[in-house]
N, C-alpha and C positions, 0 to 999 in steps of 0.2 A: 262907904262900901267901895271896894275895888271893882273896877269895870270887869265885866265878864268877857270871855273870849269873843263872843258874838258881837259885843258892843264896840269892838275896836277893829276898824277896817283900815288896812294899810295898802299903800301903793306897791311896796315890795311884796311879791307873791302873786301879783296879777300877771296873767299871760297875755299873749298878743291879741287874742279875740276879745278878752275882757277890756284891755286898754282901748282898742278901737271902738268897742261899744260905748265905753266911757266918753271918748272924744265925740262920738256921734250924739250922745245925749247932751253934751255941752255945745253942740252945733258948731264945732270947729272942724277944719279940714283934717282928713285922715292922716296926713303926714305929721301932724302934731303927736299922734300916738307913737309913731316910729321914733320921733325925737325923745319922747318920755321914756320909752323902752331903752334907748341908748344911754340916757342919763342914769337909769336905774341899774342896768345889768352890765354895762360896759364901763361907765365912768363912776359908778358907785357914789352918788351924791349922798351927803348926810343932812342936807337942808334943801328944800325945794327952791329956795332963792338962787341956788347954784345953777339951776336950769335956765340960763339967761335967754336962750332962744325961744322959750315959751312965754307968751304974753303974760304980763303981771296979773291981769284980771282973770286969766285962766288958772294961773297958779293959786290965786286966792280962792277961786271957786272949788278947785280940787281939794284944798285944805279945809274947806267947809264940810266936805263929805268924807275925807280920808286923812289919816295920819300918814306921814311918809314911812315911818318904821315903828316897830313895837318893842325893840330890845334896847336896854341901856347897859353900856359897858361898865363893869364894876372894877375888875383888876385882872392882872395876869401874873404868871410865875414862869420863869425860865429855868430849865434844868442846868446843872453845872457844866454839862458837856455841850451846851448851846444847841442841842439837836431837837429839843422840843420846848414848846411854850404852851401853857394851859391858860385859857381865857374863861372868865366867869361873867355871865350876863344876867341881868334881872329883867323879868318880863313885866308887862303892864299890870299884872295882877299880883305882883310881889313875890313871885317864885324865882328860882335860880336854875340856870342851865349852864352846861360847859361845852367847850370845844377845845380840841388840841391841834396844834400845828406841829408837824414833824418835818424837819429839814435834814435831808441826807443827800449830799452831793448836789446835783441839779434838780432834785425832786423836792417839791414843797407840797406836802399832803395835809389836808385838813380833815380831821375826824369830827363829823357833825352829830349832834343829838337830834332825835326826832320826837321825844316825849319828855315830859317832866316826871322823872322817875321811870319805873318800868313794871308792867304787870306780870312779866314772866317769872320773876323771883328766883333767878339762879342763885344757889346758896353761897357762892363765892364772890358775887358781884355787888359792888356798892350801889349801883343804880337802883336796885330793887329794894334797898333798905328804906325805911320810912314810908310815908303815905304816898300813893300815886297821885300826881297832880292832874295832868290832862295831856292830850295830844298837843303837839306844836302845830302851828299853821304852816303852810308852805312859805309864807313870808318870814316867819321866825327861823325856819331852817335855812333859807337863802341868806338871811341877814348875818348869820354866823360867818359865812364865807365872805360876804361883802365887807364886814367889819375887819376881818383878818387881812384881806387883800389891801384894804386901806392902811392898816397898821404897818404892814411890811413893805408897802409900796411896790409890790410885785404880784403878778398873777399866780395863783396856786396852780400846780400841775396835775394834782390828783385829789379826788374826793372819796372818802370812805364813810359809809353810813354805819359807824361802829361805836358811836357815843352812847349817851343815855337813851334808853328806850329800845323797843323792837320795831324796826322800820316797817315791817309787813303788818304789824298791828295798827299802825297809823298809815294805812295803805294808800288812800287817795292823796293825802298830803305828800307822801313819799313820791308817788308817781308824777304829781304835778311839779314837784321840785326837780325831778329828773328831766322833765320836759323843758323847764326853764334853763337848766344847766346845758342841755344839748342843742337847743335851738339857735339858729343864726342870729335871731333878734335877742337872744339871751346871752349866756356865757360862751356859747359856741365851743363847748368842750366835747372832745371825742368820747364816745360811750365806753371805750376800753380803758379810759382813765378814771372811771367811776366804778366803785364796788359797793354793793348792798349786802349787808350781813343779816342773817336770820338765825333764830334759834331752832327753826325747823317747822314752821306752820305750813304743812304740805299743800293744802288747797291754795293758799296765797302764793306759794312758790310757783305753782303752775300758772296762776294768773299773772304773776309778775313777769315770768319768762315770756309768756305769750304777748303781753302788752309792751314789753321792752324789746320784743322781737329777738330775744336772746343776745342782745348786743351788750347790755350792761353786765359787768362781772357779778357773779353770785358767789358769796362766801357763806358757808354753813358752819355754825358753831356746834361742834360735835362733843368734845370734852370727855366722852367715854364711849367705848364700844360695847359695853355691857348694859343691858336694859335696866336692871335694878339700880346700878350705880348712876346711870344717866337720869333715872327718875329722881334721884336725890339731888343731883347737881343741876339739872335742867328740868324743872317740873313739867314743862309743856310736853315732855316725852311721854307722860302718862296718857296724854290725849293723842299725840302723833308719835308713835313708837319708832325706834331705830329701823325696824323692818319696813314700816310704811315709808319712812324717809328714804331708805335704800331703793325701794321700788319706784318711788316718784323720781328720784334723781337718775335712776337707770333709764327710765323712759325718756326723760328730757335729754340726757346725754346721747342716747341712740338717735333721737330725732334731730337735735340741733348741733351735735358735735362741738358744743361749747365747753370751755374749761370750767371745772368746778373746783373750788378750794375749800378745804376743811380747816377751820380754826380749832386748835386744840390747846387749851390752857392746861399746862402740866403742873400738878399740885403734889407736893411731897407726901408719899404714902397714901395717896387717895386714888390717883389714876395714872401712876407712873410705872406700873408693873410690866413685866414682859408679856403677860397675858393680854393686857390692854394694847400694847404695841402690835402684837399679832392680830388682834381684833380690828384695830384701826387699819392695818395693811389689808386685811380681808375686805373691808368696806371700800377702801380707796382704789384698790387694784382694778376691779371691773369698770370703774368710772374713769380710769386714768386721771384720778384727782390728785391735786397737790395738797400737801399737809403743812400748814404753818404751825409750828410748835412754839407756844408762848409761855415761858417760865412765869409762874404765878407771881403777881405783884401784891405783896402783903397789904392787907387792909385792917386797920385797927379794930373794926367792929367784928371781925371774923377770925376763927381759930386756925385757918389754913396757913401753910408755910410754903416757901419757895422750894423747888427741888434743888438738889446739889448740881453744880456744873457737870460733874461726872455722870449723874443719873440722866441729866438732860441730853448729854452727848450720846450715852448708851441708847436711850429711847430713839433718838434720831437715826442712829446707825442701824438699829433693828429695822426701821422702815426702809432705809436706803438699801439694806441688804436684800429686801423683798421687792425691790424695783419700784419703790414709791418715791416720787419727787418730794422730798421733805427739807424744810428749812427751819432754823431756829431763829425766831424773831425776838431779839432782846427787847425787854420792856423799856419803852421810852419814858423818861421823866420820872423815874421812881422817887427821886429826891424832891419832886414837886407835887406829890400825891396825885399822879396822873391816872390812877385807876379810875375808870369811868364812874362818876357820881360822888367821888370822895370829897372833892373841893366843895361841891354843892351841899353835901351833907354837913360839912364843917360850917359853912356860911349860914345855912338854915337853922342849925342848932344854936347858933349865936343869937339870932334875932327872932325866932319863932317860938311860941309856947310848945311844950313837949308834944301835944297832940296834933301839931301842925307840921312838925319837922319830918 
């Protein structure tokens, strides 16, 4: 039987307090904890034997209680334009997750996953297809970044929580990961270089902004300005409506004056009408929000189609004409199945029985 999530404890994912408590329990000086944190989050070791300045007996004792890491690299695929690379990892319990590296000029952005699958079930997204697995641990989220930095031999410049899963549905793991990314003893990454995306779980949005002190960027997946249509595309809208989302974001914007971004996946003959563009502008304008328009990346399991370039341009121009900061974000890695969850679905369908995929 595969080990359960609770049975696997890893050093990756521990924070400063936990590491120092661990050193205290091992009856070694506190500076050993500082050394371990450096090996984990700055030097990204793949084997504890690399931590040469830690005594051998301490390393052995640690490995009696903890594994270093929980993910195993499976493979990667690079896009033809060399701007994106998709990585597939296997978890200790035989599931699969994905991360995407996007390289544009001097920016190296990693898109991380926070869950194995997704409970939200957006009708156009591959992540929600198949059976939901479980939440990822902070260590499993962090390890995606660690592995990619080791692979490219460069630090990543930006992190976006836009991979498989709803980050605010795996709230505590997401918040702990953000802590590790920003801490001096961790990755020491600026908060404005990190973006957390959500489908619109309004109570968690409020808690997230409060606990992150409004510093980490917030991106909201909108995808429609019409209640009924958004109910179909983003089912969580039936619980947290567009109107509730608008009121919540308005309060946060008025209090914190922080930038809000809407992600809008543009789908042919679904949400690309002039009515939708006017509705999106009406939502974004009072919030001074930016809108990222993302032409839909076709997925084999779903009937939706990409909008035409002309329609995409027209939609963006309608927003711009209404004073909205709008950009068209071209889909990265269409030729490598970079839609979130697609590569994972392919791999699981190859090796798992139908009721497990």
